[in-house]
DSSP file (Angstrom, degrees, kcal/mol; ACC not computed):
  #  RESIDUE AA STRUCTURE BP1 BP2  ACC     N-H-->O    O-->H-N    N-H-->O    O-->H-N    TCO  KAPPA ALPHA  PHI   PSI    X-CA   Y-CA   Z-CA
    1    1 A M              0   0    0      0, 0.0     2,-0.7     0, 0.0     0, 0.0   0.000 360.0 360.0 360.0 141.8  -17.8  -23.4  -28.4
    2    2 A D        +     0   0    0      1,-0.1     3,-0.3     2,-0.0     4,-0.2  -0.897 360.0 176.8-106.7 114.3  -20.1  -21.3  -26.2
    3    3 A F     >  +     0   0    0     -2,-0.7     4,-2.4     1,-0.2     5,-0.2   0.169  50.6 106.4 -99.9  16.2  -18.4  -18.1  -24.8
    4    4 A T  H  > S+     0   0    0      1,-0.2     4,-2.5     2,-0.2     5,-0.2   0.881  79.7  52.0 -66.1 -35.9  -21.4  -16.8  -23.0
    5    5 A A  H  > S+     0   0    0     -3,-0.3     4,-2.0     2,-0.2    -1,-0.2   0.898 111.1  47.5 -65.2 -38.9  -19.9  -17.7  -19.6
    6    6 A V  H  > S+     0   0    0      2,-0.2     4,-2.4     1,-0.2    -2,-0.2   0.909 112.2  49.3 -68.5 -41.3  -16.7  -15.9  -20.5
    7    7 A I  H  X S+     0   0    0     -4,-2.4     4,-1.4     2,-0.2    -2,-0.2   0.902 110.9  49.7 -64.7 -41.1  -18.6  -12.8  -21.7
    8    8 A E  H  < S+     0   0    0     -4,-2.5     4,-0.5     2,-0.2    -1,-0.2   0.883 110.8  50.5 -64.2 -38.5  -20.7  -12.7  -18.5
    9    9 A F  H >< S+     0   0    0     -4,-2.0     3,-1.2     1,-0.2    -2,-0.2   0.917 110.1  49.3 -64.8 -43.3  -17.5  -13.0  -16.4
   10   10 A L  H >< S+     0   0    0     -4,-2.4     3,-1.5     1,-0.2    -1,-0.2   0.748  97.8  69.0 -69.9 -22.6  -15.9  -10.1  -18.4
   11   11 A K  G >< S+     0   0    0     -4,-1.4     3,-1.1     1,-0.3    -1,-0.2   0.715  85.8  70.1 -67.5 -19.0  -19.0   -7.9  -17.9
   12   12 A Q  G <  S+     0   0    0     -3,-1.2    -1,-0.3    -4,-0.5    -2,-0.2   0.701  91.3  61.5 -68.8 -17.7  -18.1   -7.8  -14.2
   13   13 A F  G <  S+     0   0    0     -3,-1.5    -1,-0.3    -4,-0.2    -2,-0.1   0.009  71.6 138.8-101.2  27.2  -15.1   -5.6  -15.1
   14   14 A E    <>  -     0   0    0     -3,-1.1     4,-2.4     1,-0.1     5,-0.2  -0.376  65.5-113.4 -66.6 153.0  -17.1   -2.7  -16.7
   15   15 A T  H  > S+     0   0    0      1,-0.2     4,-2.6     2,-0.2     5,-0.2   0.873 114.2  51.6 -59.7 -41.0  -15.7    0.7  -15.7
   16   16 A T  H  > S+     0   0    0      1,-0.2     4,-2.1     2,-0.2    -1,-0.2   0.902 111.8  46.6 -65.8 -40.1  -18.8    1.7  -13.7
   17   17 A K  H  > S+     0   0    0      2,-0.2     4,-2.1     1,-0.2    -2,-0.2   0.895 113.1  49.0 -69.0 -38.8  -18.7   -1.5  -11.6
   18   18 A V  H  X S+     0   0    0     -4,-2.4     4,-2.5     2,-0.2    -2,-0.2   0.920 111.5  49.3 -66.3 -42.4  -14.9   -1.2  -11.0
   19   19 A M  H  X S+     0   0    0     -4,-2.6     4,-2.0    -5,-0.2    -2,-0.2   0.881 109.7  51.6 -65.1 -38.2  -15.3    2.5  -10.0
   20   20 A E  H  X S+     0   0    0     -4,-2.1     4,-1.5     2,-0.2    -1,-0.2   0.915 111.1  48.5 -62.4 -41.9  -18.1    1.6   -7.6
   21   21 A F  H  X S+     0   0    0     -4,-2.1     4,-0.9     1,-0.2    -2,-0.2   0.922 111.3  49.1 -63.8 -44.0  -15.9   -1.1   -6.0
   22   22 A L  H  < S+     0   0    0     -4,-2.5    -1,-0.2     1,-0.2    -2,-0.2   0.840 110.2  51.5 -66.4 -31.7  -12.9    1.2   -5.7
   23   23 A Q  H  < S+     0   0    0     -4,-2.0    -1,-0.2     1,-0.2    -2,-0.2   0.813 113.7  43.4 -74.6 -29.2  -15.1    3.9   -4.0
   24   24 A T  H  < S+     0   0    0     -4,-1.5    -1,-0.2    -5,-0.2    -2,-0.2   0.545  90.4 110.6 -90.2  -7.8  -16.5    1.5   -1.5
   25   25 A M     <  -     0   0    0     -4,-0.9     2,-0.5    -3,-0.1     3,-0.1  -0.445  58.9-146.7 -71.5 138.3  -13.1   -0.1   -0.8
   26   26 A D     >  -     0   0    0     -2,-0.1     4,-1.8     1,-0.1     5,-0.2  -0.913   6.9-145.2-107.9 131.1  -11.6    0.6    2.7
   27   27 A V  H  > S+     0   0    0     -2,-0.5     4,-2.5     1,-0.2     5,-0.2   0.870  98.2  55.0 -64.2 -37.4   -7.8    0.8    2.9
   28   28 A K  H  > S+     0   0    0      1,-0.2     4,-1.2     2,-0.2    -1,-0.2   0.912 108.7  46.5 -65.0 -43.3   -7.8   -0.8    6.4
   29   29 A T  H  > S+     0   0    0      1,-0.2     4,-0.6     2,-0.2    -1,-0.2   0.860 112.2  51.4 -68.6 -33.5   -9.6   -3.9    5.3
   30   30 A V  H >< S+     0   0    0     -4,-1.8     3,-1.0     1,-0.2    -2,-0.2   0.927 108.5  51.0 -67.1 -43.7   -7.4   -4.3    2.3
   31   31 A M  H 3< S+     0   0    0     -4,-2.5    -1,-0.2     1,-0.2    -2,-0.2   0.744 113.0  46.3 -66.7 -22.3   -4.3   -4.0    4.3
   32   32 A E  H 3< S+     0   0    0     -4,-1.2    -1,-0.2    -5,-0.2    -2,-0.2   0.503  84.6 111.0 -96.3  -5.2   -5.6   -6.7    6.7
   33   33 A H    <X  -     0   0    0     -3,-1.0     4,-2.2    -4,-0.6     3,-0.2  -0.548  65.2-141.8 -73.1 128.6   -6.7   -9.1    4.0
   34   34 A P  H  > S+     0   0    0      0, 0.0     4,-2.6     0, 0.0     5,-0.2   0.848  98.5  53.7 -63.8 -34.7   -4.5  -12.2    3.9
   35   35 A Y  H  > S+     0   0    0      2,-0.2     4,-2.4     1,-0.2     5,-0.2   0.893 109.6  48.3 -66.8 -37.9   -4.5  -12.5    0.1
   36   36 A F  H  > S+     0   0    0     -3,-0.2     4,-2.5     2,-0.2     5,-0.2   0.932 113.4  47.1 -65.7 -45.1   -3.3   -8.9   -0.3
   37   37 A L  H  X S+     0   0    0     -4,-2.2     4,-2.3     1,-0.2    -2,-0.2   0.900 113.2  48.7 -63.9 -40.6   -0.6   -9.4    2.3
   38   38 A A  H  X S+     0   0    0     -4,-2.6     4,-2.7     2,-0.2    -1,-0.2   0.909 111.5  50.0 -65.5 -41.8    0.5  -12.7    0.7
   39   39 A G  H  X S+     0   0    0     -4,-2.4     4,-2.4     2,-0.2    -2,-0.2   0.913 112.0  46.7 -63.1 -43.9    0.6  -11.1   -2.7
   40   40 A I  H  X S+     0   0    0     -4,-2.5     4,-2.3     2,-0.2    -1,-0.2   0.900 113.4  50.0 -64.4 -40.5    2.7   -8.1   -1.5
   41   41 A G  H  X S+     0   0    0     -4,-2.3     4,-2.3    -5,-0.2    -2,-0.2   0.918 111.7  46.6 -64.4 -44.1    5.0  -10.5    0.2
   42   42 A V  H  X S+     0   0    0     -4,-2.7     4,-2.6     2,-0.2     5,-0.2   0.910 112.5  50.7 -64.2 -42.2    5.5  -12.7   -2.8
   43   43 A L  H  X S+     0   0    0     -4,-2.4     4,-2.3    -5,-0.2    -2,-0.2   0.900 111.5  48.1 -62.5 -40.6    6.1   -9.7   -5.0
   44   44 A A  H  X S+     0   0    0     -4,-2.3     4,-2.1     2,-0.2    -2,-0.2   0.899 112.1  48.7 -67.1 -40.5    8.7   -8.3   -2.6
   45   45 A V  H  X S+     0   0    0     -4,-2.3     4,-2.5     2,-0.2     5,-0.2   0.912 112.6  48.2 -66.4 -41.9   10.5  -11.7   -2.4
   46   46 A I  H  X S+     0   0    0     -4,-2.6     4,-2.2     1,-0.2    -2,-0.2   0.925 112.5  48.8 -63.3 -44.0   10.5  -12.1   -6.2
   47   47 A A  H  <>S+     0   0    0     -4,-2.3     5,-2.5    -5,-0.2     4,-0.4   0.869 111.9  50.3 -64.2 -35.9   11.8   -8.5   -6.6
   48   48 A Y  H ><5S+     0   0    0     -4,-2.1     3,-0.8     3,-0.2    -2,-0.2   0.943 114.1  42.1 -67.1 -48.0   14.5   -9.2   -4.0
   49   49 A F  H 3<5S+     0   0    0     -4,-2.5    -2,-0.2     1,-0.2    -1,-0.2   0.815 116.1  48.2 -72.4 -29.3   15.8  -12.4   -5.6
   50   50 A M  T 3<5S-     0   0    0     -4,-2.2    -1,-0.2    -5,-0.2    -2,-0.2   0.469 110.5-123.9 -86.4  -1.8   15.6  -11.0   -9.1
   51   51 A R  T < 5 +     0   0    0     -3,-0.8     2,-1.3    -4,-0.4    -3,-0.2   0.863  54.8 155.7  58.5  41.6   17.5   -7.8   -7.9
   52   52 A W     >< +     0   0    0     -5,-2.5     4,-2.3     1,-0.2    -1,-0.2  -0.723  13.3 174.5 -92.3  81.6   14.7   -5.5   -9.1
   53   53 A R  H  > S+     0   0    0     -2,-1.3     4,-2.7     1,-0.2     5,-0.3   0.877  71.2  53.3 -63.7 -40.9   15.6   -2.8   -6.7
   54   54 A L  H  > S+     0   0    0      1,-0.2     4,-2.3     2,-0.2    -1,-0.2   0.925 111.9  44.9 -62.1 -44.7   13.2   -0.2   -8.0
   55   55 A L  H  > S+     0   0    0      2,-0.2     4,-2.6     1,-0.2     5,-0.2   0.905 113.9  50.2 -66.0 -40.4   10.2   -2.5   -7.7
   56   56 A L  H  X S+     0   0    0     -4,-2.3     4,-2.5     2,-0.2    -2,-0.2   0.928 112.7  45.5 -64.0 -45.2   11.2   -3.7   -4.3
   57   57 A V  H  X S+     0   0    0     -4,-2.7     4,-2.6     2,-0.2     5,-0.2   0.897 113.6  50.8 -66.4 -39.9   11.6   -0.1   -3.0
   58   58 A T  H  X S+     0   0    0     -4,-2.3     4,-2.6    -5,-0.3     5,-0.3   0.935 112.1  46.2 -62.4 -47.0    8.3    0.9   -4.6
   59   59 A V  H  X S+     0   0    0     -4,-2.6     4,-2.2     1,-0.2     5,-0.2   0.924 115.7  45.9 -61.6 -45.6    6.4   -2.0   -3.0
   60   60 A M  H  X S+     0   0    0     -4,-2.5     4,-2.3    -5,-0.2    -2,-0.2   0.904 114.4  47.8 -66.3 -40.6    8.0   -1.5    0.4
   61   61 A S  H  X S+     0   0    0     -4,-2.6     4,-2.6     2,-0.2     5,-0.2   0.939 113.8  44.7 -67.7 -47.4    7.4    2.3    0.3
   62   62 A I  H  X S+     0   0    0     -4,-2.6     4,-2.3    -5,-0.2     5,-0.2   0.916 115.1  48.7 -65.0 -42.4    3.8    2.2   -0.8
   63   63 A T  H  X S+     0   0    0     -4,-2.2     4,-2.2    -5,-0.3    -1,-0.2   0.905 112.4  49.1 -62.6 -41.3    3.0   -0.6    1.7
   64   64 A G  H  X S+     0   0    0     -4,-2.3     4,-2.6    -5,-0.2    -2,-0.2   0.913 111.8  47.8 -65.2 -42.9    4.7    1.3    4.5
   65   65 A F  H  X S+     0   0    0     -4,-2.6     4,-2.6     2,-0.2    -2,-0.2   0.889 111.5  50.6 -66.0 -38.2    2.8    4.5    3.7
   66   66 A I  H  X S+     0   0    0     -4,-2.3     4,-2.5    -5,-0.2    -1,-0.2   0.914 112.0  47.8 -65.8 -41.0   -0.5    2.7    3.5
   67   67 A Y  H  X S+     0   0    0     -4,-2.2     4,-2.5     2,-0.2    -2,-0.2   0.926 112.6  48.4 -64.2 -43.8    0.2    1.1    6.9
   68   68 A L  H  X S+     0   0    0     -4,-2.6     4,-2.5     2,-0.2    -2,-0.2   0.909 112.3  48.8 -62.2 -42.2    1.2    4.4    8.4
   69   69 A L  H  X S+     0   0    0     -4,-2.6     4,-2.5     2,-0.2    -1,-0.2   0.913 111.9  48.7 -64.2 -43.0   -1.9    6.1    7.1
   70   70 A G  H  X S+     0   0    0     -4,-2.5     4,-1.5     2,-0.2    -2,-0.2   0.897 112.3  49.0 -63.1 -40.4   -4.2    3.3    8.4
   71   71 A Y  H  X S+     0   0    0     -4,-2.5     4,-1.1     2,-0.2    -2,-0.2   0.917 112.7  47.4 -64.2 -43.6   -2.5    3.5   11.8
   72   72 A T  H  < S+     0   0    0     -4,-2.5     3,-0.4     1,-0.2    -2,-0.2   0.903 111.9  48.9 -67.5 -41.8   -2.9    7.3   12.0
   73   73 A L  H  < S+     0   0    0     -4,-2.5    -1,-0.2     1,-0.2    -2,-0.2   0.800 108.4  55.0 -68.9 -27.7   -6.5    7.3   10.9
   74   74 A A  H  < S+     0   0    0     -4,-1.5    -1,-0.2    -5,-0.2    -2,-0.2   0.754 104.8  64.5 -75.8 -23.3   -7.3    4.6   13.4
   75   75 A Q  S  < S-     0   0    0     -4,-1.1     2,-0.6    -3,-0.4    -3,-0.0  -0.377 103.5 -85.3 -92.3 173.7   -5.9    6.7   16.3
   76   76 A D        -     0   0    0      1,-0.1    11,-0.4    -2,-0.1    12,-0.2  -0.714  43.3-179.4 -79.4 120.5   -7.1   10.0   17.6
   77   77 A T        +     0   0    0     -2,-0.6    -1,-0.1    -4,-0.1     2,-0.1   0.022  30.0 132.3-113.9  27.4   -5.5   12.7   15.5
   78   78 A T        -     0   0    0      1,-0.1     2,-1.0     6,-0.1     7,-0.3  -0.432  60.0-123.8 -77.6 155.5   -6.9   15.9   17.1
   79   79 A M    >   -     0   0    0      5,-0.1     3,-0.8    -2,-0.1     2,-0.4  -0.749  34.3-172.8 -99.8  85.8   -4.6   18.7   17.9
   80   80 A K  G >   -     0   0    0     -2,-1.0     3,-1.9     3,-0.4    -2,-0.0  -0.658  69.8  -7.3 -83.6 131.1   -5.2   19.2   21.6
   81   81 A D  G 3  S-     0   0    0     -2,-0.4    -1,-0.2     1,-0.3    -2,-0.0   0.720 121.8 -70.5  58.9  24.1   -3.6   22.2   23.2
   82   82 A G  G <  S+     0   0    0     -3,-0.8    -1,-0.3     1,-0.2    -2,-0.1   0.475 107.7 116.5  76.4   1.3   -1.7   23.0   20.0
   83   83 A M    <   -     0   0    0     -3,-1.9    -3,-0.4     1,-0.0    -1,-0.2  -0.848  69.5-114.5-104.0 139.0    0.6   19.9   20.4
   84   84 A P        -     0   0    0      0, 0.0    -5,-0.1     0, 0.0    -6,-0.1  -0.396  32.8-116.8 -68.8 146.0    0.5   17.1   17.9
   85   85 A T     >  -     0   0    0     -7,-0.3     4,-1.7     1,-0.1     3,-0.3  -0.277  28.5-101.4 -77.3 169.6   -0.7   13.8   19.2
   86   86 A E  H  > S+     0   0    0      1,-0.2     4,-2.3     2,-0.2     5,-0.2   0.858 120.4  56.2 -60.9 -37.4    1.5   10.7   19.3
   87   87 A S  H  > S+     0   0    0    -11,-0.4     4,-2.1     1,-0.2    -1,-0.2   0.862 106.3  50.0 -68.0 -33.8    0.0    9.2   16.2
   88   88 A L  H  > S+     0   0    0     -3,-0.3     4,-2.5   -12,-0.2    -1,-0.2   0.867 109.8  51.2 -69.4 -35.2    0.8   12.3   14.1
   89   89 A V  H  X S+     0   0    0     -4,-1.7     4,-2.9     2,-0.2     5,-0.3   0.903 110.4  49.4 -66.2 -40.4    4.4   12.2   15.4
   90   90 A V  H  X S+     0   0    0     -4,-2.3     4,-2.9     2,-0.2     5,-0.3   0.902 111.2  49.9 -64.5 -40.1    4.5    8.5   14.3
   91   91 A L  H  X S+     0   0    0     -4,-2.1     4,-2.3     2,-0.2    -2,-0.2   0.932 114.8  42.9 -64.0 -45.8    3.2    9.4   10.9
   92   92 A I  H  X S+     0   0    0     -4,-2.5     4,-2.3     2,-0.2    -2,-0.2   0.937 119.3  43.1 -66.9 -46.6    5.7   12.2   10.4
   93   93 A G  H  X S+     0   0    0     -4,-2.9     4,-2.3     2,-0.2    -2,-0.2   0.918 116.4  46.8 -66.6 -43.9    8.6   10.2   11.7
   94   94 A G  H  X S+     0   0    0     -4,-2.9     4,-2.4    -5,-0.3    -2,-0.2   0.896 112.6  50.5 -66.1 -39.3    7.7    7.0    9.9
   95   95 A G  H  X S+     0   0    0     -4,-2.3     4,-2.3    -5,-0.3    -2,-0.2   0.912 111.2  48.2 -63.5 -42.7    7.1    8.9    6.7
   96   96 A A  H  X S+     0   0    0     -4,-2.3     4,-2.6     2,-0.2     5,-0.2   0.900 111.5  50.8 -63.4 -40.6   10.5   10.6    7.0
   97   97 A F  H  X S+     0   0    0     -4,-2.3     4,-2.6     2,-0.2    -2,-0.2   0.919 110.7  48.4 -62.3 -45.1   12.1    7.2    7.7
   98   98 A I  H  X S+     0   0    0     -4,-2.4     4,-2.3     2,-0.2    -2,-0.2   0.903 112.8  48.1 -64.1 -41.4   10.5    5.6    4.6
   99   99 A I  H  X S+     0   0    0     -4,-2.3     4,-2.4     2,-0.2    -2,-0.2   0.939 114.0  45.6 -65.6 -46.6   11.5    8.5    2.4
  100  100 A F  H  X S+     0   0    0     -4,-2.6     4,-2.4     1,-0.2    -2,-0.2   0.888 113.1  50.4 -64.0 -38.9   15.1    8.5    3.6
  101  101 A L  H  X S+     0   0    0     -4,-2.6     4,-2.7    -5,-0.2    -1,-0.2   0.896 110.9  49.5 -65.1 -39.8   15.3    4.7    3.3
  102  102 A S  H  X S+     0   0    0     -4,-2.3     4,-2.2     2,-0.2     5,-0.3   0.922 111.5  48.2 -64.4 -44.3   14.0    4.8   -0.2
  103  103 A I  H  X>S+     0   0    0     -4,-2.4     4,-2.5     2,-0.2     5,-1.0   0.907 113.2  48.7 -62.0 -42.0   16.5    7.5   -1.2
  104  104 A Y  I  X>S+     0   0    0     -4,-2.4     5,-2.8     1,-0.2     4,-0.8   0.944 113.9  44.8 -63.1 -48.4   19.3    5.5    0.4
  105  105 A L  I  <5S+     0   0    0     -4,-2.7    -1,-0.2     1,-0.2    -2,-0.2   0.831 121.3  38.5 -68.0 -32.2   18.3    2.2   -1.4
  106  106 A L  I  <5S+     0   0    0     -4,-2.2    -2,-0.2    -5,-0.2    -1,-0.2   0.876 132.6  13.0 -86.5 -39.2   17.8    3.8   -4.8
  107  107 A F  I  <5S+     0   0    0     -4,-2.5    -3,-0.2    -5,-0.3    -2,-0.1   0.770 126.6  38.1-113.6 -32.1   20.5    6.4   -5.0
  108  108 A I  I  <<S+     0   0    0     -5,-1.0     2,-0.3    -4,-0.8    -3,-0.2   0.908  97.1  73.1 -93.8 -47.5   23.2    6.0   -2.4
  109  109 A R      < -     0   0    0     -5,-2.8     2,-0.5    -6,-0.2    -1,-0.0  -0.531  59.6-172.1 -77.2 130.6   23.7    2.2   -2.0
  110  110 A N              0   0    0     -2,-0.3    -4,-0.0     1,-0.1    -3,-0.0  -0.987 360.0 360.0-122.4 127.7   25.5    0.5   -4.8
  111  111 A D              0   0    0     -2,-0.5    -1,-0.1     0, 0.0    -2,-0.0   0.414 360.0 360.0 -99.5 360.0   25.8   -3.3   -5.0
């Protein structure tokens, strides 16, 4: 058996190449990629039906924070006249909502 093709494929996952890819990766493009969204959706549905509450809350929280961060960075986030802009208010309010929802689902709600 000839494993040269397998070895060449595995060489793509060297640490330096992986780090270069992660440094050039853009959060906004990842969040809009259909395969990423499908993978997160499938993972959330599996966690819901298997009643893996910790995994479900973690997936939902991280996805929500990434979306909020992407939304905020896409908008104008300057502090004009000392008042926060609407996108910063959305970031703070959405972040607080996600944190309180996570605390509720993990610690308060019992099924």
